[in-house]
C-alpha positions in Angstrom: 0.0 0.0 0.0 1.5 3.2 -1.0 0.2 6.6 0.1 0.1 8.8 -2.9 0.7 12.0 -0.8 4.0 10.8 0.7 5.7 10.1 -2.7 5.4 13.7 -4.0 8.6 15.6 -4.0 9.4 19.3 -4.9 7.7 22.6 -4.3 4.6 24.2 -5.5 4.6 27.3 -7.7 3.2 29.4 -4.8 6.1 28.3 -2.6 8.6 29.4 -5.4 6.9 32.7 -6.0 7.0 33.6 -2.2 10.8 32.9 -2.1 11.3 35.0 -5.2 9.3 37.8 -3.8 11.0 37.8 -0.4 14.5 37.7 -2.2 13.5 40.7 -4.5 12.3 42.8 -1.6 15.7 42.0 0.3 17.8 42.9 -2.7 15.9 46.1 -3.1 16.6 47.2 0.4 20.3 46.0 0.0 20.8 48.0 -3.2 19.4 51.3 -1.5 21.8 50.9 1.4 24.6 50.2 -0.9 24.0 53.1 -3.1 24.1 55.4 0.1 27.2 54.1 1.3 29.0 54.6 -2.1 27.8 58.2 -2.0 29.1 58.6 1.6 32.3 57.0 0.7 32.9 59.2 -2.4 32.2 62.5 -0.8 34.5 61.4 2.0 37.2 60.7 -0.3 36.7 64.1 -2.1 37.1 65.9 1.4 40.2 63.8 2.1 41.8 64.8 -1.3 40.8 68.3 -1.5 42.2 68.9 2.2 45.4 67.1 1.1 45.8 69.1 -2.0 45.5 72.2 -0.1 48.3 71.2 2.5 50.5 70.2 -0.5 50.0 73.7 -2.1 50.8 75.3 1.2 53.9 73.4 1.3 54.8 74.2 -2.2 54.2 77.9 -1.4 56.6 77.7 1.6 59.0 75.7 -0.4 59.2 78.2 -3.2 58.8 81.2 -0.9 56.2 82.7 -3.4 52.7 83.7 -3.6 50.6 80.8 -5.3 47.0 80.8 -6.5 44.8 77.9 -5.8 41.8 77.6 -7.8 38.7 75.3 -7.9 36.1 75.0 -10.5 34.0 72.1 -12.1 35.9 69.0 -11.2 39.5 70.2 -10.9 41.7 72.2 -8.4 44.8 74.0 -9.8 47.9 75.5 -8.4 49.4 78.5 -10.3 52.3 80.8 -9.6 51.3 84.4 -8.7 48.3 86.0 -6.8 44.6 85.2 -7.8 44.1 88.7 -8.4 46.4 88.8 -11.3 44.8 86.6 -13.8 47.5 87.4 -16.6 50.1 85.7 -14.6 48.2 82.5 -14.0 49.9 80.7 -17.0 52.6 78.7 -15.1 50.4 75.8 -13.7 52.3 74.1 -10.9 50.0 71.1 -10.1 46.5 69.8 -10.6 43.9 67.5 -9.0 40.7 66.1 -10.5 37.7 65.0 -8.5 36.5 61.5 -9.1 33.0 60.3 -10.0 30.1 62.7 -9.9 31.9 65.0 -7.3 31.9 69.0 -8.3 33.2 71.9 -6.6 30.6 74.5 -5.3 31.7 78.0 -5.9 28.4 79.7 -5.0 26.6 79.1 -1.8 23.2 77.6 -3.1 21.9 77.8 0.7 25.0 75.5 1.8 27.6 77.3 3.8 31.1 76.3 5.1 31.0 75.2 8.7 32.8 76.9 11.7 33.9 79.9 9.8 33.0 83.6 11.0 30.0 85.2 9.2 31.9 86.8 6.3 33.9 83.7 5.4 31.1 81.2 5.3 30.5 81.1 1.5 32.7 78.6 -0.5 35.5 80.1 -2.4 36.6 79.5 -6.0 40.3 80.6 -5.2 42.7 81.4 -2.6 46.0 83.1 -2.7 48.6 81.2 -0.6 51.2 83.7 1.0 54.3 82.2 2.8 54.7 83.6 6.2 57.2 82.3 8.8 55.5 80.5 11.6 52.2 80.6 9.8 50.1 78.6 7.4 50.1 80.1 4.0 46.5 79.1 3.5 44.0 81.8 4.3 40.9 81.4 6.3 38.1 80.1 4.0 36.9 76.7 2.5 36.5 74.9 -0.7 33.0 72.9 -1.0 32.4 69.7 -2.9 29.1 68.3 -3.7 28.4 64.7 -4.8 26.2 64.8 -8.0 22.9 66.4 -7.2 22.7 64.7 -3.8 22.6 66.3 -0.3 26.1 65.0 0.5 28.9 67.8 0.9 32.5 68.0 1.9 34.0 71.1 3.2 37.9 71.6 3.4 38.2 74.3 5.8 41.0 76.5 7.0 40.4 78.5 10.2 42.5 81.5 11.1 43.1 80.0 14.5 44.3 76.6 13.2 47.5 75.9 11.4 46.4 73.1 9.1 43.4 72.6 6.9 40.8 69.9 7.8 37.7 68.7 6.4 33.9 68.0 7.5 31.2 66.1 6.0 27.3 66.7 5.8 24.9 64.0 4.7 21.8 66.4 4.9 22.5 69.4 2.6 24.6 71.3 5.1 22.2 71.4 8.0 24.8 69.3 10.2 28.5 68.7 9.7 30.4 65.9 11.3 34.4 65.6 11.4 35.2 62.0 10.6 
């Protein structure tokens, strides 16, 4: 005597559809979280790279004992000999750094201001003249601002008058709050 129900092996179509649906939901959640993690990582890398380039430019100004102009626009930051106000002398490029992925420099405020700077210096700058001085950083007070694509993620490379070196802060909420990683 064979029981016909006990000999059946396999799964029903409804069971397969339930498993596929659950896998799809979990994959969708994972992709969303992965996308946010990638954006956070890329804007953090931009903050690190811009700040490091600022420090390298300051070292170069001190080494050469000359005024240098640091400019930022689009996806690139360039270092030239001379003052930023003397645009004819900005022919001799010393160094350049390009941002990766969807990162772009923000040179107008767009309602996002640099953190920790005094009221008159909160807007992001497009250029800085680095002036070598004994015992002081050649970098003036101010900040360069980078945005990841059209997202709400920003990196601010900041130089305060009261600190010798530059540092960076990140915002994941369109500049409402800033964190120092």
